[in-house]
N, C-alpha and C positions, 0 to 999 in steps of 0.2 A: 912431069910430076915431081914435085919436091918430096923428099923422103926424110923423116926424122929417125935417127938411130936411137932407140930407147932400150936397147939390150942392156940387161943387168940393172935396170932401174925399177924398183918395186912400186907397187900401187901406193899412192895415187900419182906418182911422178909422170908416167906416160900421158895421162890426161892433162896434167898441168902444162906439160910441154906442148901438147896438141893445142890447147887453148891459147897459149902464147903465140905459137907459130901461125895459127889460124887468122889472127888479126892482120897479118901482112898479105894474105891471099886476096886476089881479085875474084869477083863473082865468076863462077865457072871453073876456077882452078881446083886441082886435086892435090891432096896431101896424103902421103903414105906414112904410116906409123909402124916401124919395125919394133916389135916388143916380144920378149920371151916371158913376160909376166902373164900368168894364166888369167888374171882378172881382166886384162885388156880385151879379151875376146868378148866380154859382156859390157865393159865400161865404154869402149869406143862407140858401139852402136847406141848405147844409152845416152852418151853425151850428144850425139847427133840428134836424137829424138828431142832431148831437152832444149837444144839450141836451134831446132828447126833447120838442120842441115842434112845433107844426103849422105847416108852410109852406102858406099858403092859396092864394096866386096871385101872378102877376106882372101888372101893369097899367101904366097911364100916368097921370101927374099931368096937370093941365089944360094945362101947357106942353109936354107930351110927354116929360118926364123919366120914366125907368123908376121904377115904384113896386112894392115888394115887400112883401106883406102876410103877417104871421105872427100866430098866435093862441097865447096862453098856455093850456096844457092841464094844467099841473101846477105 
């Protein structure tokens, strides 16, 4: 799984970074977004719904930063 470090990047930058990185993923690949921006908790799943992609889970990076995992399905 590829991971984007979006710590310290305010909304909407984590979603912009996600959209840019997503283009390079193959179908079935997962991408993790590490973000300490509170809006990312809602924005990442919403982006997946709007783009028809799979929101896999919310977890934590090794340092406790929230980690949002998405999967490219189309």
